[in-house]
C-alpha positions, 0 to 999 in steps of 0.5 A: 474102708470104703472105696468110692468110684474114681473116674480117671479122664486120660486126655491124649494129643499126639502122645503115642510115645508115652500113652502106653506107660500112662495107661499101664500106670492106671492099670497098676494102681492099688485101688479097686474102684476105677472108671477109665475114660480115654479121650483123644483130641484128634491126634495126628500121630499113631496115638489112636492106633496105640490106644486101640491096641492097648485097651483090648479086653480092658474095661474103658470108655473111649472119646475120640474127637474128629477135630482138635478141640483143646484140653478144656473142651475135650475134658468137659466132653469126657466129663459127661461120661464120668460116674465117679464121686471123684475125678482125675484129669490125667495127661497121657504123657504123665505117670500115676504112682501106684498109691496116688488114688489111695492117698487122695481118697484117704485124705478126703475121708478126713474132711467133710464135703466142703473139701472139693480138691486134693493135691500132693507132691510130684516128681518131674521127669524128662522125655525119656523118663529120667528124674529132673527134680521133685515138686515139693509143695512145702518149699513154696511156704515158710510155714505149713502148706495151706489147706482149707480156704486157699483162694488168696494163695492160688492168686499170689503163688504157683504151688499146686502141681496140676496132675496131682489134683483129685476133684470132687465131681459135684464141684466140677458139675457146679463149676460147669467143668473147665472154662472152654474159652481159655487155652489152658485150664488150671489157673482158672480152675484154681481161682473159681473152685477155691472161692467156693470149696476147700482144698486138702493136701498130702506131702506124698509124691503121687504123680510123675509129671513129664516135661518135654518140648511139647509140654504146655507149660513150656509154651506159656511165655512165648511171643503171641501167647494164647496162654498169657491172654487166658491168664489176663482173663483169669486175673479179671475173673479173680478181680470180680471174685475178690472180697478183701484187701489181702486178696487184692494184694495177692492178685497184684502180686500175680499181675505184676509177675505176669506183666513182667513175663509178658514184657520179657516175651514181647507180648505188649498188648498183654502188658498194657491190659495187665497194667490197666487191671493192676491200676484198677485193683490198686484203686479198689476201695475195700473195707 
């Protein structure tokens, strides 16, 4: 079977405690054709020192920022060096399962080039690696996990575990990578990519996603949250991309949820902005 080149972009920021396990999981992959790019976003701990020690005699490309730029900008910078047909955005505190790339590439091979994103299930682990629970995608649906056009699904429901995704590089190039004006990447990427590309899925755990006090997801619904501000921007983007009443209903569901979470974390400006957007979507007259 053909083994197309897969580029893994490992992004590290103050993850000295975890980066060795993350990189060893890359080197233990049961896949023969990998390009590894390690991008450190100006860590202030010993991450860069650890990375230099780990990559001795390894074939790897390094991107070390001198100033902290955030995940989106750092990923896009590393993406310029990517040569693979497929790309993985891999955090330096997560762990890849040995079969993760093989599962994804095999699933892509079933479909044509209109399929630009693969996703799978994940195991959630704690800071010390202990099992918390499994993210089983099928639990989010009463029927089969959607594949193909998933646009309305990503608007209304969180069901994709981001570290499990594999991207077709041509899709990333078409989108210009991540939106660098945002404080986080996944929701905006789902919206923009699923509007123009199909998604495919396998019910296999391909990644161990680590949950700890510095995880981005933990900080999403805090007071004065930059992530909530970014979510509002993505909802506005979706409003412009929507084509049907069904998609509008999915967006209304998302806005209602994010408004509730913004209210609970006292992000009152976001509450006001979300409320205005909710009314605009509600009043939109689509045939």
